[in-house]
C-alpha positions as CSV (number, residue, x, y, z in Angstrom):
1,X,221.8,147.3,29.4
2,X,218.4,146.8,30.6
3,X,215.1,146.1,28.4
4,X,213.4,149.6,28.6
5,X,209.7,148.8,29.2
6,X,207.0,151.9,29.1
7,X,205.6,152.8,32.1
8,X,202.5,151.3,31.5
9,X,204.2,147.8,30.6
10,X,206.2,148.6,33.8
11,X,203.8,148.7,36.1
12,X,201.8,145.9,34.6
13,X,204.9,143.7,34.9
14,X,205.3,145.0,38.7
15,X,202.1,144.1,39.5
16,X,202.3,140.7,37.8
17,X,205.7,139.9,39.7
18,X,204.1,140.9,42.9
19,X,201.1,138.4,42.4
20,X,203.3,136.2,41.5
21,X,205.4,136.1,44.5
22,X,202.4,136.0,46.8
23,X,200.7,133.6,45.3
24,X,203.1,131.3,44.3
25,X,206.0,131.7,46.7
26,X,204.0,133.2,49.5
27,X,206.4,136.2,49.4
28,X,204.7,139.7,49.9
29,X,207.2,142.0,48.0
30,X,206.7,146.1,48.5
31,X,207.2,148.3,45.6
32,X,210.6,149.1,45.8
33,X,211.9,145.4,46.4
34,X,209.7,144.4,43.1
35,X,210.9,147.3,41.1
36,X,214.6,146.2,42.0
37,X,213.8,142.8,41.1
38,X,212.4,143.8,37.7
39,X,215.0,145.9,37.1
40,X,217.2,143.3,37.7
41,X,215.4,140.8,35.4
42,X,215.4,143.3,32.5
43,X,219.2,144.0,33.0
44,X,220.7,140.3,33.8
45,X,218.0,138.2,31.5
46,X,215.9,140.7,29.0
47,X,219.2,140.8,26.4
48,X,219.1,137.2,26.2
49,X,215.2,136.8,25.7
50,X,215.6,139.7,23.0
51,X,218.5,138.3,21.3
52,X,216.5,135.2,20.9
53,X,213.5,136.8,19.5
54,X,215.6,138.6,17.3
55,X,217.3,135.5,16.0
56,X,213.8,133.8,15.4
57,X,212.7,137.1,14.1
58,X,215.9,136.7,11.4
59,X,214.8,133.5,10.4
60,X,211.9,133.7,9.6
61,X,212.1,137.0,7.7
62,X,215.1,134.4,6.1
63,X,212.6,131.7,5.5
64,X,210.1,134.1,3.9
65,X,212.7,135.7,1.4
66,X,213.6,132.2,0.0
67,X,209.8,131.4,-0.6
68,X,209.6,134.9,-2.1
69,X,212.6,134.1,-4.7
70,X,211.1,130.9,-5.5
71,X,207.3,132.1,-6.0
72,X,208.6,135.2,-7.8
73,X,211.4,133.5,-10.1
74,X,210.4,133.4,-14.1
75,X,212.3,131.0,-16.2
76,X,214.3,133.0,-19.1
77,X,214.5,132.8,-22.7
78,X,212.1,129.9,-22.9
79,X,210.5,130.6,-26.4
80,X,212.7,128.6,-28.3
81,X,212.6,125.4,-25.9
82,X,208.9,125.8,-25.7
83,X,208.8,126.3,-30.3
84,X,211.4,123.7,-30.6
85,X,209.2,121.1,-28.6
86,X,205.9,121.7,-30.5
87,X,207.6,121.7,-34.0
88,X,207.5,118.2,-35.7
89,X,211.0,116.8,-36.5
90,X,212.3,117.1,-40.1
């Protein structure tokens, strides 16, 4: 499944791809070959990048939730522990 891009992002990606080929590979890509190449990249490589990004986001959120649990936890039924420690021994 290709990663969908909106029209503006697709146009900017095509421009960047064509510029890269021209400047780095000394290869002039016309519009149709550039579109086909971009479609190939989005179909073949895009899902791997997408899956990695999702995994990174899940790890980040899992870490934040763990921090939240520690930060928001309040000890329960601690009154008697405090009272006993303050009372003099009999």
